N, C-alpha and C positions, 0 to 999 in steps of 0.2 A: 082320148089322148093319143095325135101323132105326133114326127117334127114339127109342121109347122105349125098346132098349137101352143105346143112351149116354143117357143120362140115368140111367135104371140104374146103370150104372154109376160115374155123375159123382158121384149121390148116396151109392153107398156109402165112395165116397172120402171123397167129403167127409163121414161119419157114421166118418170116424175122429180127426176135427180135435175135440179135449177144447177147447180154445184156440187162439188164431193163427193161424198161414195159413200154407203151403205155396206159397215159387214156384218155379217149372221158368224154368228158360233155354234157351232152343236161338239160340244167334246173340244178336244181335239182341232178340230175342222176350220176352216174358215170360207164363209164364201163372201168376194168382194166388189158392189154394181155401184160398176160407173155408167156415168155418162150414154159410154160406147164399148163397153168392155164387162165382161165378169169372169170376173178370178177367183176359183174354188180349190184352196188345198189343201186337198185334205189326206189326215197322219196319219188318220182311225178311220181304214177303212168298217170295221166288225160295226163301230157308235154310227156309221152312216146305215148299214144293212137294218141294225134296228132300227132304226127311226121309219127306212122305208120298207120294211116288213108291219108297221104298227100303220103307215098309212093303207100299204099295204089294201087293207079291208072294205076300207073307206072309199080308194080310188075307181078300182075294178077298168085298171084304164086300158086301153088297147096297146098300149107302154110294157104295163108290172104282166100285160099277159104274152109275147111274141118276144119276151126276151129275156132268154134259158142261155143265151149262148153266149161265146165270147167271138162264131159271124155275126151275127145277132147284134148286141151290140154297136162292128166295125159298118151298119150296113145303116145304126142309126145315127149312128160317131156321122158317117158321111154322108146323112139329109138333112143331120141340126146344120152340119159346118155349109153346107149348102142354102140353105133358110138364114143363116145369118149373115153369108155373104151381101144375099140382094138384103138386107134390111143395114148392113155397110156396117153390124156387132161383131165384137169380139165375146168367141169363149178358149179363157187358158185353162186347163186342167191341171195342178201340179201332184204330184201324188211324195210326200213326205217331202216338200219344199223346193223341191222341183218339178222342171215343167214338164210336162212325158206326154202331152197333146194341145193342138193351138189348133183352136177351128170356128172358120170366118174372115172377114175380111184383112185381118193379117197375117193369116196361114201363108205359107210358103210352103204349095202343094210340093212334096218329092215322084215319088218313082210309082207307089205305091195302087196311081190311076185314082183316088181321091181325091179332087180337083176339092178348096176349101178346108182342107186338111195337114195342117204339120204334123208328123209326127218327130216327137225330138226324143225321146229315151224309149224305144223300143221293152227293152228288159222292166220301165219303169212299167207301162201301160200294162202288159204283161203280168205283172204282181200283183196292181191294186183294180184289173180285170178280175185276177180269180180267188183276189179279198171278197171286192163284192158278190160274184157269183155263186 
């Protein structure tokens, strides 16, 4: 599974939503999916890590094999931002209620050279990535 496949799966799921949104709760973490936007609010990274480890063996995807460090994650974020923008979709990742990164159509890129990615809180993003990796 690569970034393009991930975004295609997200688009298929979003196309099923005619009105309103779908909310998924994993412990203290929430994912809200609407027609054009996904908001992931991560409050307990350790719960996400446990879930990812449980799924990792069954998935055996390219993502789980290649994402081992922060630069790998940043590369994946850039790829996902590009794919989402092409689909006119947006992914907002929050850490403990605060926006840390916006990817895709609604992102206002900064000076980091990543089009379609807006990092709102660099320290929050680094804390989240450190907790997840």
